[in-house]
PyMOL CGO cylinders between C-alpha atoms (Angstrom):
from pymol import cmd
from pymol.cgo import CYLINDER

trace = [
    CYLINDER, -13.53, 64.65, 14.15, -14.61, 62.21, 16.86, 0.3, 1, 1, 1, 1, 1, 1,
    CYLINDER, -14.61, 62.21, 16.86, -12.85, 58.89, 17.48, 0.3, 1, 1, 1, 1, 1, 1,
    CYLINDER, -12.85, 58.89, 17.48, -14.67, 56.27, 19.57, 0.3, 1, 1, 1, 1, 1, 1,
    CYLINDER, -14.67, 56.27, 19.57, -12.88, 53.18, 20.82, 0.3, 1, 1, 1, 1, 1, 1,
    CYLINDER, -12.88, 53.18, 20.82, -14.28, 50.22, 22.69, 0.3, 1, 1, 1, 1, 1, 1,
    CYLINDER, -14.28, 50.22, 22.69, -13.18, 46.93, 24.15, 0.3, 1, 1, 1, 1, 1, 1,
    CYLINDER, -13.18, 46.93, 24.15, -15.36, 43.97, 25.12, 0.3, 1, 1, 1, 1, 1, 1,
    CYLINDER, -15.36, 43.97, 25.12, -14.96, 40.28, 25.89, 0.3, 1, 1, 1, 1, 1, 1,
    CYLINDER, -14.96, 40.28, 25.89, -17.07, 38.00, 23.73, 0.3, 1, 1, 1, 1, 1, 1,
    CYLINDER, -17.07, 38.00, 23.73, -18.74, 35.05, 25.40, 0.3, 1, 1, 1, 1, 1, 1,
    CYLINDER, -18.74, 35.05, 25.40, -16.97, 32.17, 23.59, 0.3, 1, 1, 1, 1, 1, 1,
    CYLINDER, -16.97, 32.17, 23.59, -20.29, 30.34, 23.26, 0.3, 1, 1, 1, 1, 1, 1,
    CYLINDER, -20.29, 30.34, 23.26, -21.78, 33.37, 21.48, 0.3, 1, 1, 1, 1, 1, 1,
    CYLINDER, -21.78, 33.37, 21.48, -18.88, 34.18, 19.17, 0.3, 1, 1, 1, 1, 1, 1,
    CYLINDER, -18.88, 34.18, 19.17, -20.74, 33.40, 15.92, 0.3, 1, 1, 1, 1, 1, 1,
    CYLINDER, -20.74, 33.40, 15.92, -23.75, 35.47, 16.99, 0.3, 1, 1, 1, 1, 1, 1,
    CYLINDER, -23.75, 35.47, 16.99, -21.51, 38.38, 17.98, 0.3, 1, 1, 1, 1, 1, 1,
    CYLINDER, -21.51, 38.38, 17.98, -19.67, 38.30, 14.66, 0.3, 1, 1, 1, 1, 1, 1,
    CYLINDER, -19.67, 38.30, 14.66, -23.00, 38.27, 12.78, 0.3, 1, 1, 1, 1, 1, 1,
    CYLINDER, -23.00, 38.27, 12.78, -24.35, 41.23, 14.79, 0.3, 1, 1, 1, 1, 1, 1,
    CYLINDER, -24.35, 41.23, 14.79, -21.07, 43.17, 14.50, 0.3, 1, 1, 1, 1, 1, 1,
    CYLINDER, -21.07, 43.17, 14.50, -20.93, 42.55, 10.75, 0.3, 1, 1, 1, 1, 1, 1,
    CYLINDER, -20.93, 42.55, 10.75, -24.51, 43.73, 10.31, 0.3, 1, 1, 1, 1, 1, 1,
    CYLINDER, -24.51, 43.73, 10.31, -23.98, 47.01, 12.19, 0.3, 1, 1, 1, 1, 1, 1,
    CYLINDER, -23.98, 47.01, 12.19, -20.61, 47.59, 10.52, 0.3, 1, 1, 1, 1, 1, 1,
    CYLINDER, -20.61, 47.59, 10.52, -22.12, 47.40, 7.03, 0.3, 1, 1, 1, 1, 1, 1,
    CYLINDER, -22.12, 47.40, 7.03, -25.01, 49.67, 8.01, 0.3, 1, 1, 1, 1, 1, 1,
    CYLINDER, -25.01, 49.67, 8.01, -22.99, 52.20, 10.03, 0.3, 1, 1, 1, 1, 1, 1,
    CYLINDER, -22.99, 52.20, 10.03, -20.50, 52.72, 7.22, 0.3, 1, 1, 1, 1, 1, 1,
    CYLINDER, -20.50, 52.72, 7.22, -23.43, 54.14, 5.22, 0.3, 1, 1, 1, 1, 1, 1,
    CYLINDER, -23.43, 54.14, 5.22, -24.42, 56.59, 7.98, 0.3, 1, 1, 1, 1, 1, 1,
    CYLINDER, -24.42, 56.59, 7.98, -23.89, 60.26, 7.25, 0.3, 1, 1, 1, 1, 1, 1,
    CYLINDER, -23.89, 60.26, 7.25, -20.69, 61.39, 8.91, 0.3, 1, 1, 1, 1, 1, 1,
    CYLINDER, -20.69, 61.39, 8.91, -19.15, 57.94, 9.34, 0.3, 1, 1, 1, 1, 1, 1,
    CYLINDER, -19.15, 57.94, 9.34, -15.52, 58.03, 8.28, 0.3, 1, 1, 1, 1, 1, 1,
    CYLINDER, -15.52, 58.03, 8.28, -14.60, 54.55, 9.55, 0.3, 1, 1, 1, 1, 1, 1,
    CYLINDER, -14.60, 54.55, 9.55, -16.31, 51.82, 11.58, 0.3, 1, 1, 1, 1, 1, 1,
    CYLINDER, -16.31, 51.82, 11.58, -15.03, 48.37, 12.49, 0.3, 1, 1, 1, 1, 1, 1,
    CYLINDER, -15.03, 48.37, 12.49, -14.44, 45.60, 14.99, 0.3, 1, 1, 1, 1, 1, 1,
    CYLINDER, -14.44, 45.60, 14.99, -11.07, 43.89, 15.39, 0.3, 1, 1, 1, 1, 1, 1,
    CYLINDER, -11.07, 43.89, 15.39, -9.84, 40.85, 17.33, 0.3, 1, 1, 1, 1, 1, 1,
    CYLINDER, -9.84, 40.85, 17.33, -7.11, 41.27, 19.93, 0.3, 1, 1, 1, 1, 1, 1,
    CYLINDER, -7.11, 41.27, 19.93, -4.08, 39.36, 18.61, 0.3, 1, 1, 1, 1, 1, 1,
    CYLINDER, -4.08, 39.36, 18.61, -3.24, 37.86, 22.00, 0.3, 1, 1, 1, 1, 1, 1,
    CYLINDER, -3.24, 37.86, 22.00, -6.81, 37.11, 23.16, 0.3, 1, 1, 1, 1, 1, 1,
    CYLINDER, -6.81, 37.11, 23.16, -9.34, 36.27, 20.45, 0.3, 1, 1, 1, 1, 1, 1,
    CYLINDER, -9.34, 36.27, 20.45, -12.22, 36.62, 22.92, 0.3, 1, 1, 1, 1, 1, 1,
    CYLINDER, -12.22, 36.62, 22.92, -11.42, 40.32, 23.22, 0.3, 1, 1, 1, 1, 1, 1,
    CYLINDER, -11.42, 40.32, 23.22, -12.79, 42.55, 20.50, 0.3, 1, 1, 1, 1, 1, 1,
    CYLINDER, -12.79, 42.55, 20.50, -11.80, 46.15, 19.89, 0.3, 1, 1, 1, 1, 1, 1,
    CYLINDER, -11.80, 46.15, 19.89, -14.06, 48.61, 18.10, 0.3, 1, 1, 1, 1, 1, 1,
    CYLINDER, -14.06, 48.61, 18.10, -12.87, 51.76, 16.38, 0.3, 1, 1, 1, 1, 1, 1,
    CYLINDER, -12.87, 51.76, 16.38, -15.25, 54.34, 14.97, 0.3, 1, 1, 1, 1, 1, 1,
    CYLINDER, -15.25, 54.34, 14.97, -14.36, 57.65, 13.36, 0.3, 1, 1, 1, 1, 1, 1,
    CYLINDER, -14.36, 57.65, 13.36, -17.13, 60.22, 12.95, 0.3, 1, 1, 1, 1, 1, 1,
    CYLINDER, -17.13, 60.22, 12.95, -17.18, 63.63, 11.29, 0.3, 1, 1, 1, 1, 1, 1,
    CYLINDER, -17.18, 63.63, 11.29, -18.38, 65.11, 14.60, 0.3, 1, 1, 1, 1, 1, 1,
    CYLINDER, -18.38, 65.11, 14.60, -20.37, 64.32, 17.72, 0.3, 1, 1, 1, 1, 1, 1,
    CYLINDER, -20.37, 64.32, 17.72, -23.69, 65.12, 16.03, 0.3, 1, 1, 1, 1, 1, 1,
    CYLINDER, -23.69, 65.12, 16.03, -23.02, 62.41, 13.42, 0.3, 1, 1, 1, 1, 1, 1,
    CYLINDER, -23.02, 62.41, 13.42, -22.45, 59.89, 16.22, 0.3, 1, 1, 1, 1, 1, 1,
    CYLINDER, -22.45, 59.89, 16.22, -25.59, 61.05, 18.02, 0.3, 1, 1, 1, 1, 1, 1,
    CYLINDER, -25.59, 61.05, 18.02, -27.61, 60.56, 14.82, 0.3, 1, 1, 1, 1, 1, 1,
    CYLINDER, -27.61, 60.56, 14.82, -26.07, 57.07, 14.39, 0.3, 1, 1, 1, 1, 1, 1,
    CYLINDER, -26.07, 57.07, 14.39, -27.24, 56.19, 17.91, 0.3, 1, 1, 1, 1, 1, 1,
    CYLINDER, -27.24, 56.19, 17.91, -30.87, 56.80, 16.88, 0.3, 1, 1, 1, 1, 1, 1,
    CYLINDER, -30.87, 56.80, 16.88, -30.81, 54.43, 13.90, 0.3, 1, 1, 1, 1, 1, 1,
    CYLINDER, -30.81, 54.43, 13.90, -32.59, 51.09, 13.96, 0.3, 1, 1, 1, 1, 1, 1,
    CYLINDER, -32.59, 51.09, 13.96, -29.40, 49.16, 13.16, 0.3, 1, 1, 1, 1, 1, 1,
    CYLINDER, -29.40, 49.16, 13.16, -27.68, 50.71, 16.18, 0.3, 1, 1, 1, 1, 1, 1,
    CYLINDER, -27.68, 50.71, 16.18, -30.62, 50.08, 18.48, 0.3, 1, 1, 1, 1, 1, 1,
    CYLINDER, -30.62, 50.08, 18.48, -30.84, 46.45, 17.32, 0.3, 1, 1, 1, 1, 1, 1,
    CYLINDER, -30.84, 46.45, 17.32, -27.12, 45.92, 17.98, 0.3, 1, 1, 1, 1, 1, 1,
    CYLINDER, -27.12, 45.92, 17.98, -27.32, 47.52, 21.43, 0.3, 1, 1, 1, 1, 1, 1,
    CYLINDER, -27.32, 47.52, 21.43, -30.30, 45.30, 22.28, 0.3, 1, 1, 1, 1, 1, 1,
    CYLINDER, -30.30, 45.30, 22.28, -28.55, 42.00, 21.49, 0.3, 1, 1, 1, 1, 1, 1,
    CYLINDER, -28.55, 42.00, 21.49, -24.92, 42.62, 22.38, 0.3, 1, 1, 1, 1, 1, 1,
    CYLINDER, -24.92, 42.62, 22.38, -25.28, 42.45, 26.21, 0.3, 1, 1, 1, 1, 1, 1,
    CYLINDER, -25.28, 42.45, 26.21, -26.22, 38.77, 25.89, 0.3, 1, 1, 1, 1, 1, 1,
    CYLINDER, -26.22, 38.77, 25.89, -23.17, 38.08, 23.69, 0.3, 1, 1, 1, 1, 1, 1,
    CYLINDER, -23.17, 38.08, 23.69, -20.41, 39.57, 25.84, 0.3, 1, 1, 1, 1, 1, 1,
    CYLINDER, -20.41, 39.57, 25.84, -19.00, 38.96, 29.31, 0.3, 1, 1, 1, 1, 1, 1,
    CYLINDER, -19.00, 38.96, 29.31, -18.99, 41.94, 31.66, 0.3, 1, 1, 1, 1, 1, 1,
    CYLINDER, -18.99, 41.94, 31.66, -19.28, 45.57, 30.69, 0.3, 1, 1, 1, 1, 1, 1,
    CYLINDER, -19.28, 45.57, 30.69, -17.65, 46.97, 27.55, 0.3, 1, 1, 1, 1, 1, 1,
    CYLINDER, -17.65, 46.97, 27.55, -15.23, 49.86, 27.95, 0.3, 1, 1, 1, 1, 1, 1,
    CYLINDER, -15.23, 49.86, 27.95, -15.80, 52.85, 25.67, 0.3, 1, 1, 1, 1, 1, 1,
    CYLINDER, -15.80, 52.85, 25.67, -13.87, 56.08, 25.16, 0.3, 1, 1, 1, 1, 1, 1,
    CYLINDER, -13.87, 56.08, 25.16, -14.45, 59.07, 22.87, 0.3, 1, 1, 1, 1, 1, 1,
    CYLINDER, -14.45, 59.07, 22.87, -11.85, 61.57, 21.71, 0.3, 1, 1, 1, 1, 1, 1,
    CYLINDER, -11.85, 61.57, 21.71, -12.45, 64.87, 19.95, 0.3, 1, 1, 1, 1, 1, 1,
    CYLINDER, -12.45, 64.87, 19.95, -9.51, 65.50, 17.63, 0.3, 1, 1, 1, 1, 1, 1,
    CYLINDER, -9.51, 65.50, 17.63, -8.60, 68.13, 15.04, 0.3, 1, 1, 1, 1, 1, 1,
]
cmd.load_cgo(trace, "trace")
C-alpha cells in the first residue's frame, strides 16, 4: 500500500476555485483503479492550509492515476490557486 500526503497554502482569493478543482479530482480519483482513499482536508488552526491524503493499492496505481486527464487538469490549474510550493511525501507501508 502507498500513502501520499501533501500540504499546501490556498491563496485566500482563490479558495472557491481551489475547492471546486479539489472536489472534481476527488470524485474522479476515487473511481481510479487502485484508489483506496483520496481527499483534501482543512487544517483546523489555519483554514488556508489544506492537507491531502491519498491511499493507493501500490505505486503503479498512483502512476496510472498521474496519467489521467482529471489529474493533469488539476495539476495544470492548482499552481495558480496556491501560495508557494506544496509539500508532498509518499510512504510504502505493509
